[in-house]
TORLOPA-763755 format. One line per field, with one value per residue (C-alpha): residue number from 1; residue in three letters; x, y, z. Coordinates in Angstrom, 1 decimal. Example, Ala and Ser with C-alpha at 12.3 -4.5 7.8 and 13.67 -1.06 7.14 Angstrom:
2
pos (1;2)
code (ALA;SER)
px (12.3;13.7)
py (-4.5;-1.1)
pz (7.8;7.1)
REM end
This chain:
349
pos (1;2;3;4;5;6;7;8;9;10;11;12;13;14;15;16;17;18;19;20;21;22;23;24;25;26;27;28;29;30;31;32;33;34;35;36;37;38;39;40;41;42;43;44;45;46;47;48;49;50;51;52;53;54;55;56;57;58;59;60;61;62;63;64;65;66;67;68;69;70;71;72;73;74;75;76;77;78;79;80;81;82;83;84;85;86;87;88;89;90;91;92;93;94;95;96;97;98;99;100;101;102;103;104;105;106;107;108;109;110;111;112;113;114;115;116;117;118;119;120;121;122;123;124;125;126;127;128;129;130;131;132;133;134;135;136;137;138;139;140;141;142;143;144;145;146;147;148;149;150;151;152;153;154;155;156;157;158;159;160;161;162;163;164;165;166;167;168;169;170;171;172;173;174;175;176;177;178;179;180;181;182;183;184;185;186;187;188;189;190;191;192;193;194;195;196;197;198;199;200;201;202;203;204;205;206;207;208;209;210;211;212;213;214;215;216;217;218;219;220;221;222;223;224;225;226;227;228;229;230;231;232;233;234;235;236;237;238;239;240;241;242;243;244;245;246;247;248;249;250;251;252;253;254;255;256;257;258;259;260;261;262;263;264;265;266;267;268;269;270;271;272;273;274;275;276;277;278;279;280;281;282;283;284;285;286;287;288;289;290;291;292;293;294;295;296;297;298;299;300;301;302;303;304;305;306;307;308;309;310;311;312;313;314;315;316;317;318;319;320;321;322;323;324;325;326;327;328;329;330;331;332;333;334;335;336;337;338;339;340;341;342;343;344;345;346;347;348;349)
code (UNK;UNK;UNK;UNK;UNK;UNK;UNK;UNK;UNK;UNK;UNK;UNK;UNK;UNK;UNK;UNK;UNK;UNK;UNK;UNK;UNK;UNK;UNK;UNK;UNK;UNK;UNK;UNK;UNK;UNK;UNK;UNK;UNK;UNK;UNK;UNK;UNK;UNK;UNK;UNK;UNK;UNK;UNK;UNK;UNK;UNK;UNK;UNK;UNK;UNK;UNK;UNK;UNK;UNK;UNK;UNK;UNK;UNK;UNK;UNK;UNK;UNK;UNK;UNK;UNK;UNK;UNK;UNK;UNK;UNK;UNK;UNK;UNK;UNK;UNK;UNK;UNK;UNK;UNK;UNK;UNK;UNK;UNK;UNK;UNK;UNK;UNK;UNK;UNK;UNK;UNK;UNK;UNK;UNK;UNK;UNK;UNK;UNK;UNK;UNK;UNK;UNK;UNK;UNK;UNK;UNK;UNK;UNK;UNK;UNK;UNK;UNK;UNK;UNK;UNK;UNK;UNK;UNK;UNK;UNK;UNK;UNK;UNK;UNK;UNK;UNK;UNK;UNK;UNK;UNK;UNK;UNK;UNK;UNK;UNK;UNK;UNK;UNK;UNK;UNK;UNK;UNK;UNK;UNK;UNK;UNK;UNK;UNK;UNK;UNK;UNK;UNK;UNK;UNK;UNK;UNK;UNK;UNK;UNK;UNK;UNK;UNK;UNK;UNK;UNK;UNK;UNK;UNK;UNK;UNK;UNK;UNK;UNK;UNK;UNK;UNK;UNK;UNK;UNK;UNK;UNK;UNK;UNK;UNK;UNK;UNK;UNK;UNK;UNK;UNK;UNK;UNK;UNK;UNK;UNK;UNK;UNK;UNK;UNK;UNK;UNK;UNK;UNK;UNK;UNK;UNK;UNK;UNK;UNK;UNK;UNK;UNK;UNK;UNK;UNK;UNK;UNK;UNK;UNK;UNK;UNK;UNK;UNK;UNK;UNK;UNK;UNK;UNK;UNK;UNK;UNK;UNK;UNK;UNK;UNK;UNK;UNK;UNK;UNK;UNK;UNK;UNK;UNK;UNK;UNK;UNK;UNK;UNK;UNK;UNK;UNK;UNK;UNK;UNK;UNK;UNK;UNK;UNK;UNK;UNK;UNK;UNK;UNK;UNK;UNK;UNK;UNK;UNK;UNK;UNK;UNK;UNK;UNK;UNK;UNK;UNK;UNK;UNK;UNK;UNK;UNK;UNK;UNK;UNK;UNK;UNK;UNK;UNK;UNK;UNK;UNK;UNK;UNK;UNK;UNK;UNK;UNK;UNK;UNK;UNK;UNK;UNK;UNK;UNK;UNK;UNK;UNK;UNK;UNK;UNK;UNK;UNK;UNK;UNK;UNK;UNK;UNK;UNK;UNK;UNK;UNK;UNK;UNK;UNK;UNK;UNK;UNK;UNK;UNK;UNK;UNK;UNK;UNK;UNK;UNK;UNK;UNK;UNK;UNK;UNK;UNK;UNK;UNK;UNK;UNK;UNK;UNK;UNK;UNK)
px (7.3;4.0;1.6;0.2;-3.1;-5.6;-8.3;-9.9;-12.2;-10.0;-10.7;-8.3;-8.3;-11.9;-11.1;-8.4;-11.7;-13.6;-10.7;-10.3;-14.2;-13.9;-12.3;-13.5;-16.0;-16.8;-20.1;-19.6;-19.0;-22.6;-24.4;-21.5;-20.0;-15.7;-13.4;-9.6;-7.1;-4.3;-7.8;-6.3;-3.1;-1.7;-3.8;-6.5;-7.6;-7.6;-9.5;-12.6;-12.9;-13.5;-15.5;-17.8;-18.2;-19.3;-22.2;-23.0;-23.6;-24.1;-26.5;-23.9;-24.6;-21.0;-20.6;-17.3;-15.4;-12.1;-10.0;-7.3;-5.7;-6.9;-9.9;-8.4;-6.7;-9.8;-11.5;-9.0;-8.1;-11.9;-14.5;-16.3;-18.0;-18.6;-23.0;-23.1;-24.9;-22.7;-19.4;-17.9;-15.0;-13.0;-10.3;-8.3;-5.0;-4.3;-2.4;-5.9;-8.4;-10.9;-14.9;-16.3;-19.5;-18.9;-18.6;-17.6;-17.7;-13.7;-11.1;-7.6;-5.4;-3.1;-1.9;2.0;4.7;5.8;8.3;12.5;12.1;9.1;12.2;14.6;12.8;10.5;11.3;9.5;6.4;6.6;7.0;4.0;1.8;2.6;2.0;-0.8;-2.9;-2.7;-3.4;-6.6;-7.7;-7.0;-9.0;-11.8;-11.8;-12.1;-14.7;-17.3;-16.0;-14.5;-11.9;-8.8;-6.7;-3.1;-0.9;2.3;6.1;8.3;10.4;9.9;11.9;15.5;17.9;17.7;20.7;21.9;20.2;17.4;13.6;11.5;8.6;6.2;8.2;11.5;13.8;16.7;19.5;19.3;19.8;19.0;21.6;19.9;17.2;15.4;14.7;11.6;9.6;10.9;10.9;7.3;5.8;7.9;6.0;2.6;2.1;3.9;1.0;-1.7;-1.0;-1.0;-4.6;-5.4;-4.3;-5.5;-8.1;-9.2;-9.3;-9.8;-6.9;-5.6;-2.0;-1.0;2.4;3.4;5.9;7.1;3.5;3.5;0.4;-2.0;-2.7;0.3;1.0;2.7;4.8;6.2;9.4;10.4;12.4;9.7;7.6;9.9;10.7;7.0;7.0;9.7;8.8;5.7;7.0;9.3;12.6;15.4;14.5;17.5;18.9;20.9;22.8;24.0;20.2;21.0;18.9;15.9;13.1;8.9;6.7;3.1;0.7;-1.7;-5.0;-3.4;-1.9;-5.7;-7.7;-4.7;-5.9;-9.7;-9.1;-6.7;-9.7;-12.3;-11.2;-7.2;-7.3;-7.6;-3.5;-2.3;0.3;0.4;2.8;1.4;3.5;3.8;5.5;5.9;6.8;9.9;12.5;16.0;15.8;17.4;14.9;12.5;14.1;15.0;10.9;9.7;12.2;11.1;7.9;8.5;11.6;14.4;17.8;18.5;21.0;23.2;23.1;25.1;21.8;21.8;22.8;19.1;17.9;20.3;19.7;16.0;17.4;17.3;20.8;19.0;20.2;17.5;14.0;12.4;8.4;7.1;3.7;2.5;0.7;-1.6;-2.0;-2.8;-5.5;-7.1;-5.6;-3.6;-2.0;-3.5;-0.8;2.5;5.2;5.5;2.0;1.2;4.0;2.5;-0.7;0.0;1.6;-1.2;-3.6;-1.7;-0.8)
py (-15.5;-15.4;-14.8;-11.4;-10.8;-7.5;-6.7;-4.5;-4.3;-2.4;1.6;2.9;0.2;2.1;5.7;5.1;3.5;6.6;9.4;7.5;7.6;11.9;11.6;14.3;13.4;9.6;9.6;10.1;5.9;5.4;3.1;2.3;-0.7;-0.8;-3.9;-4.5;-6.5;-7.5;-7.4;-9.4;-6.6;-4.1;-1.7;-3.5;-5.1;-1.4;0.3;-2.8;-2.8;1.2;0.7;-1.9;0.4;2.9;0.4;-0.2;3.3;5.7;2.8;3.4;0.4;0.4;-3.4;-4.5;-7.0;-8.5;-10.4;-12.7;-16.2;-17.9;-18.0;-19.5;-16.2;-14.4;-16.4;-15.1;-11.3;-10.5;-13.7;-11.4;-9.8;-12.7;-13.4;-9.2;-9.5;-5.8;-8.2;-10.5;-12.2;-13.7;-16.1;-15.4;-14.9;-11.0;-12.6;-14.0;-11.6;-10.6;-11.8;-11.1;-11.2;-8.0;-4.6;-1.8;1.8;2.0;-0.3;-0.7;-3.0;-3.2;-7.0;-6.9;-8.6;-5.4;-7.0;-7.6;-12.3;-11.8;-9.4;-11.9;-15.7;-14.5;-11.4;-12.9;-13.1;-10.3;-8.5;-10.3;-9.3;-5.6;-5.3;-8.6;-7.0;-3.3;-4.4;-6.4;-4.0;-1.6;-3.4;-4.2;-0.6;0.4;-2.3;-0.7;2.4;2.7;5.0;3.2;3.8;2.4;2.0;2.9;3.6;5.7;3.0;4.7;7.5;5.6;6.5;10.3;12.3;13.6;16.4;15.4;15.0;13.3;15.5;13.8;15.0;13.7;11.0;9.6;7.6;3.9;0.0;-2.4;-4.7;-7.2;-9.0;-6.6;-4.5;-6.7;-4.2;-0.4;-2.1;-3.4;-0.2;2.1;0.3;0.1;3.8;4.2;1.3;3.7;6.7;4.7;3.8;6.9;8.1;5.3;4.1;7.0;5.1;7.4;7.0;8.5;7.2;7.3;6.7;5.6;5.9;2.8;2.1;0.1;0.0;-2.3;-4.3;-5.9;-8.8;-11.5;-13.1;-8.8;-9.6;-5.3;-3.9;-1.4;-4.7;-7.1;-4.3;-4.1;-8.2;-8.1;-5.2;-6.9;-10.2;-8.1;-8.4;-6.4;-4.4;-6.0;-3.8;-5.2;-1.9;1.3;2.2;5.6;5.3;8.0;6.9;9.1;6.2;6.6;5.6;2.5;5.3;8.3;6.6;4.1;7.9;9.4;7.0;7.0;10.8;10.8;8.5;10.0;13.8;13.5;14.6;11.7;10.8;13.0;11.4;12.2;11.8;10.1;10.6;12.7;15.6;14.8;11.0;10.7;9.2;7.8;3.9;3.2;6.1;3.7;0.5;3.1;3.7;0.3;-0.6;2.1;0.7;-3.4;-1.7;-3.4;-2.2;-2.1;-5.1;-5.3;-8.1;-8.8;-9.4;-13.3;-13.3;-13.9;-10.8;-8.5;-9.2;-7.7;-4.3;-1.5;0.5;3.2;6.2;8.7;8.6;11.7;12.1;16.0;15.3;19.4;18.4;16.0;18.2;21.5;18.9;20.2;16.4;16.3;13.2;12.4;11.1;12.0;8.8;8.5;8.2;6.2;3.7;3.9;3.1;0.0;-1.1;-0.6;-2.0;-5.5;-5.7)
pz (17.3;18.2;15.5;15.0;15.4;15.1;16.8;14.0;17.4;19.1;19.5;17.4;14.7;14.5;14.9;11.8;10.2;10.6;9.6;6.0;6.2;6.3;2.9;0.8;-1.8;-0.5;-1.1;-4.8;-3.9;-2.6;-4.7;-6.8;-7.3;-6.1;-7.5;-4.8;-5.9;-3.4;-0.9;1.9;2.0;4.0;1.7;0.9;3.9;5.6;2.7;3.3;6.3;5.7;2.6;5.4;7.9;5.4;4.6;7.7;9.0;6.1;5.2;1.3;-1.1;-1.9;-3.7;-2.4;-5.1;-3.2;-5.1;-3.7;-4.5;-1.1;-0.1;3.1;3.6;2.8;5.4;8.1;7.2;5.7;6.8;8.8;5.8;4.1;4.6;3.9;0.4;-0.4;-0.6;-2.2;-2.9;-6.0;-5.8;-8.9;-9.6;-10.6;-14.0;-15.0;-17.4;-14.3;-14.9;-18.4;-16.6;-14.1;-14.1;-12.3;-11.7;-9.6;-9.7;-7.8;-8.7;-5.3;-5.4;-6.0;-4.0;-2.0;0.5;0.1;0.4;-2.8;-4.3;-4.2;-4.5;-7.2;-8.8;-12.2;-10.7;-8.7;-12.3;-14.0;-11.0;-11.2;-15.2;-15.4;-12.5;-13.8;-17.3;-16.7;-14.9;-17.3;-20.1;-18.1;-16.9;-20.8;-22.1;-18.3;-18.6;-14.8;-12.8;-12.3;-9.3;-9.9;-7.3;-7.8;-5.8;-4.4;-5.6;-9.3;-8.8;-8.5;-6.1;-4.8;-5.3;-2.6;-1.0;-3.4;-2.5;-5.5;-6.8;-9.2;-12.0;-10.5;-12.2;-9.9;-11.2;-12.0;-12.0;-14.1;-12.7;-10.2;-9.8;-7.2;-10.4;-10.7;-8.8;-9.8;-13.4;-13.4;-11.6;-14.2;-17.0;-15.0;-15.7;-18.9;-19.8;-17.9;-20.0;-23.2;-22.6;-21.6;-24.6;-27.3;-25.3;-23.6;-19.7;-16.7;-15.1;-11.2;-10.2;-6.0;-5.6;-2.4;0.0;2.9;4.4;7.6;9.8;11.6;8.6;7.9;7.0;8.7;6.0;5.6;4.7;5.6;7.4;9.1;9.7;11.1;13.6;14.8;15.3;17.3;19.5;20.3;21.0;23.4;21.3;20.6;17.2;15.2;12.6;9.5;8.4;10.3;9.6;8.2;5.2;5.6;4.0;3.7;5.7;5.9;8.5;6.4;7.6;5.7;2.6;2.2;2.8;0.2;-2.2;-2.4;-2.2;-5.4;-7.0;-5.9;-6.7;-8.8;-12.0;-14.9;-15.9;-13.2;-10.6;-6.7;-4.4;-0.8;1.8;5.3;6.2;10.2;9.0;6.9;9.1;9.7;9.5;12.8;14.4;13.8;15.3;18.1;18.3;18.4;20.8;23.3;23.1;23.6;26.4;24.4;22.4;18.8;18.2;14.7;12.5;9.1;6.8;4.8;0.8;0.2;2.2;0.3;-3.0;-1.6;-0.2;-1.4;-2.1;-1.3;1.5;1.1;-0.7;0.8;-1.4;-1.6;-1.2;-1.7;-5.1;-2.9;-0.3;-2.8;-4.0;0.1;1.4;4.7;6.9;9.9;12.4;12.8;12.8;17.1;17.1;14.2;15.8;18.9;17.0;15.1;18.4;20.5;18.4;17.5;21.1)
REM end
């Protein structure tokens, strides 16, 4: 399978970045310092691209500190910024404490294992990255007075009861008897830790609970079903579906997700959690596969998953996020499902 490669100068991707820069209150970031962990990931990379565009076009003077485990990966994903005085790359594992000599105005701990093979093969690492990544962000924020944006997930709700959608107060059925709970439970404890730091140490924290995010900044190593569909389509192959595909999930295009993250960080209330989703992107897995197949002129075929793959898969059949709380803060998504799929394909094609 050919390697996917993002053309950052593609007009559609530049439009996505311009959309993000219309986020309400973005001027608050001018002359500030922001630290982003998981900088080379799907979300981190898109956010850094947008903020660097803001620096270039609006002379925003934002100091961007990007944390990642690999200089090589950072060079491949973010290397065009290496000579910029606004960009600073910090090579370290997020399980280590953040540099003591630096202070920030905003901290976004976005590093996480977020795909099934990682849950299956590295469940201990998954827990540690989520937990320590957020804890070190909160400790640093206590010392320097930064705002923390905790990046949580739809997974914290557990499994929905039939016909239910997830509001921010929802609690579904939980299953702790498999290693896959490494992701769900570590995200839940991260949220609990945020509330504890707010209560005990007066740290300012906002929380976003993301639905399933996709888009052109996806990593080559991503094993999520949606990412596999996109990669197969880009390679002109049939789309492989490893279930009947009746699961219905909320999806969000990456530009919408990053816009929502910045919106909550700048405009949300301390201690509040906000679902990030798009009512125009609630689709069945089989329909996601079909849209990718349509782009490639190929078919959807069914294949049994391996035992290793099964261990990482969610058993949820319905995970739809109600985003009315976020929309009531005057945020709106910009991309419907078909548009988002086609943009992803065109940018990576």
